[in-house]
N, C-alpha and C positions, 0 to 999 in steps of 0.2 A: 881700289877697288879697280876696277878697268873702265872703257868710256864704251860708253854705250853704242850697244849697238841694233837699234831697230829704225822703223820710220820716220817721219819727221812728225814731231808732239806736235798738235793743234788744241789739245786738251791737259790744260793744269793738274797735276794730282791736289786729293783733298788742300791737304798744309795750306799751299799755293792758295788753293781756289778760294778756301774760306777761311783765312786769318785768323778770325772773331774765336774759333776755337782750340785753336793751338799757340803753344807758347816758343821760348824763344828756342828750348831744349829739343825741339818737336819740329823746329823750320832745322837746326843743326842736322837732325837726324834725316829729313828728307831728301835734303842739299846730296847727303850721304849718299842716298840709297839714290836717287834718279843717275847715281853713273855705273851701278849693274845694268849690265848691259847682255846681252842673246850670246854672245859669244864668249861667255864666263862657264865657261865646259863643265867645272866640276856642280854647278847647280842644274843640272842635265844629268847626272850621273847619280842615282841613289846613294851606292855606300861614301859619295863624297860629299855628298851637301852637306851632310852636319858641322865635319872639320872644318870646311868651308867658311860655312856664317860664325863659324869660330874666331876661324882667322878676322871674316869682318868685322868682327864684335858686337853682331845682330841678338846672337844667343842669350846674352848680357841681359838684354831686353823680358826675359824670361824671370828675371829674378831680381828683386828690388835691391835698392843699395846696400842699407845694413844688411843686407843674408850672402853680400859678395857679388852682385849683379848690377844695374842702374842705366850704366854707361852714359847715356845721355841725360839724368836725370838723377844728377848725383845725391842729392837730398832724400832720392823716395824710399819708403818705408813699406808700398804694395809697390805691384806691377803695373806700370802706368799704362793703362788700356788704349790712351792717342796714338801712344808710341807703337805698341802692340799693329793698331791701324794704320799706323804709319807703314812702317814695314811689310807688312801681309799688303798693303797695296801695289807698293814696289814690285816686292819679290814676285804676288801674281801676274804682274805686267809683263815681265820678263818670261817666270821660270815657276807655272800654278806647278810644277813637281816639286818645286826648292822650296814654294809657302809652305805644300800641306804637309811636309815632316815637318818643318818649322813650325806649324800650328800643331803636331803632336810631341813633340817635343817639351811643348809649353802642357798639354793635356798629361802626359806621362813624367809630367817633374813637378808641375803646381800643389795634387797630393801632399807630395813629400811636404813641400814648404808649410803648407798647408798645417798638415799632423804637428809639427814644427818639434820633433822630436832630434838629441844627442847631434855629439860629434861626426859620427857617421853620417848623418842625413847629412849636415853640411859638407861633408867631404864629397858627397853626390852631388853634391849644387855643383859644387866649385869644378867638378868633372861634366856637367853639364852645360856651365855657362862659357868652359872654355872648349865645348866639341870633343871631347875625348869619352863619353857617353853619349848613347842615342836609348832615345826611351819611347813608352808608346803604354797608350790609354785599353784596356781592356776590359770593356762592360758591356757593348751586345754579342747577344746569344740567339743562338735560331730560330724560340720561342720569346724572348724577354730585348724589346728594340727598345720602343718609348716606353712601356710597357714592364720599369726596371723591380715592381715588386714580383713581375714570376718568374725571375732571376732563379735559376738550378742548377749551378753550381754552388756546389760545398765546401763547405772549411772545418775541421775537426784537430781537435788539439790531441796530441798526441807526446805527453813527455815535454820534452825542450822540444817539437817539432808540428811543423802543422799541417797535414796533409789537402791536399784538393783534389776534387772530382767536379768536369766538366766540361765544357767547351765553349770559343769563344769563337763570335764569326766578325767577320767584315772589320776586320784589324788593323790599323796602318802600321807599316813597318816593321811588320811583321818580315824576317829574314834578316833586318839590318840593327834591330833594337837589343841593346844590350840586358835590359830588363824591360820588364812589364808590368804597371800598374795595376792586378785584377783586382777584381770584384768578387764576393763570391759570400756566400749566405753562414756565417758560421755560429745561428743558434736560428733554425728552418722555424721553431715553433711559435716565434717572435715576431714572422713574417719580415717586411722590410726593415724591420727595426733589427734583426739580425745581421742586418748585410754591415759585410767590414769590406778591408780593403788592404792590397797587402803586396810587397814589392817582392817580386817574383825574378831570379834570375835567370836569364836566358838558355842558358845549361843545366836547371836545373833537373833531379833524377825526375821523371815520369812526365816530364812536358814537352811537347812535340808541336810542331810547327806546319802547317802546311799550305801553298801562295795560292791566291785565288785571281786567276787571271783578271783583267780588268783593258776595257776598252782604251784606256790611258795602260802609260806606262808607268804605275805607282805601287810602291811597295805594298800590298795589303793580300789576307791572309787569314789563316783559322788556326786557332790555340785550343789542341786541348792538351785535358790535364787527367792520370788517370790516377793517382795513387801518387800526387805530385809534392815531394815533402821540402818544404822552406823551415828554416829558422824559426824559434820561437820570434826573434826580434822583426821579420819578415813587414810583422803584421802592423799597420799606420797610425796612429793611435789609438782607440782603443775598439773593442769589440760592440756592435753596431752604430758605430761612428763613419763609416763605410760611403750612405748617402749622402753624407752631409759632405762628405770632401768630394765626391762623383759630381752633385749636384754647386757647391762651390767654386770649384775649378771651370763646370762649363757656364755659369756665372760669370766668369772674369771673360772667360778667351769666343762665347755665343758671339760679341758683339764685333768681334773680326770677321769674321765670317762673313759677314757686310761687306768687311774694307778690300778684302778680298775676292770675291765679285764684281766689285767697282774698279778694282784694279782689272780683273776682267775684260770686263766690260769696257774698260777706256781706251785698251790695246785695240779691242776688236772697231773700236768707232776711228782713232788713228788708222788703221790697217785700211778699213773704210776709207778714209777722205782721201786716202793716198793713192787707193788701190778706181777712184770715181775720177780721180781730175786726173788720170793718165791715162782712162781707158777710152778708146774713141770709138764710138759708134752713129750710125748714119749721117759722119762727116763734122762730127765736135766730140768734148769729153762725156764722159756723162756726170757729170755734174753739174751739166747745162740742163740737164732736164727738170723740169719740176718737181717730178716723184722723184727723184734722186733726192734732192732740197729736202722734201715735205721727211724725208726719210733718216736722213743724217739727223734733221732736228726737231725731230723726234726720239730718235736713239739719244743726242744730246740732252736734252730734259727729263728723259728717264734717270739718266744717271743722275744730273745734280740734284734731282729728287730725290734718289737715293743716298746717295752721299751726304748730303744733310742730314738723313733720319741718321746714318752711321757717326756723323760729326755728334751730332747733340747725344746720344747713347754714348757713345765712349767721352765726350763733356762731364757727361752728366755720371759716369761711373769713376772720373776719377776727383769729384767735388767730397769735400768732407761732407758725412753723415749732416743731412739741416734739407732746409724747404730747395735751397738747387739738384739737390738729390734725390727725388722724387721718385727715379725711375728704379733709384735700388733697391725699395720697398717692395714693389710689383712688377718688375721686369717688362712692362708693359714695353717703355720708351725702344729697348732690346730685343727686343721677339717683333716691334715696329719695322727695325732697322732688316733685321734677322731675313725677316719675311719678304719685305719689299724689295730688298737689293739685291738677292740672289733671285726671284723672280725676274728681275726687270732686266737682270743681267744677262739672263736666258733669253730674254724676245729681244732684248740689244745683239745681245752673238748671231742667233739665227737671223735678225732684219741685213746686220752683213754677209752672212753668208749669201744671202740672196742677191743684195748688190754684189759680192765676187763672182755670181754666177757658176756653172762649171766649175769653175776652178775651187770655188769655195768646198767642195767635198770630195777632193783629191787627196791622195798622200802624202802627207809630208807642209800641205798646208798650214799659214797660222788660223786661218780660221774654223778650218776643219780640228784644228786642233781645241781651241778651246772651244767648241761647241760641245767635243768631249765633253772636255774640264772642266765646265760650267755647272754641268749637270748634276753631281752629287753632292753640290754645296747645297742643293735645295731640298738636302735629305740630313746630311752631317750635324751633328748638335742641336737635333731637333726639325723636325719636320716641319715645313711649311705650314701641316695642319696642326703640327703640334703648337705653334706659336699664334695660328689663329684662336685655339683653346686658352691660348695664354692674356691675350687681349681680349677676348670678348667675356671671359671669364670675370678678368678682373676691373671691365666696366660694368660690368649685369650684379656684381657681389651687391649685399643686399648689408648692410651695416648691420654690426652683431653688439 
């Protein structure tokens, strides 16, 4: 990895700040990730991100050791959520673009892992780990976001093929993906119990893609399927298994969204401290003013509160089932971490823009970029409002 290129770091990454949640392999991973610098140009160019992440060994974190991945956790039989968080915090600090593509690589490969079928699937996961295949996760539709049961994309069997019809929107990695994990209803009469998952090659007959312009340079787009023909083997698992695969995938990766938010927020604080200690106003540095110190204090405190929630949730996800992993059963700790970390990061970065003044909203400024990058995380993988429903619903549920 190249030497880092960013402002002097005042705040330590989570694995160093809260060592009680992490093991030796996580610390070794963290030390390598800290070497990622802004000047690693491949991490800022969408088509080159996945190959570069493969070279760095980070894609091994998306697949357990017993399935050909693992890297820093050689004995793992499941994806290590704390390792995901370590990597995403570091990537988001230096390149939110690379973090986003890394996350979708996980979302677009994990359903294959959960389906657990055949040598062909093992071969695909090996390509994922080496950075030779770019993945995408196609769940959201124009009229079905959080309300997955309203999905209108359908799949019907014709001989040795499945025929898919429908539309997916706001799909990350459109344009660079080699395959899409597409969720479609193969038995509409069964409602959401008919939702199934299909591994759809990007070059499939009847599939068209269209980019969606964003305020940040991310490969996002729309997928249209009109009589899209895929082989029978494209079905992941069984008919009706799609919702389980989708929710199982989101359950693993949702905690790491909070880690990415923390990485962006930590970068904002480091940049802000560097700025206010150099910027002279009224004859002294901005950092000498009490209002500036108060702002920095609030930013740092919110960041640590967010990171503690993320670390707790990730630690719980990595524990064997039992009392230590209560969060596995109701998702409360994961929802709290995702909700609070993304909302806190938005506030932290907004305050950083204020400390930068006019420079903070100029094109090319790091704070301006972070301000635009953080906003989607409050929506991705379950909006803040959905996380509140998860938390409130679990805490007020009546015993049965």
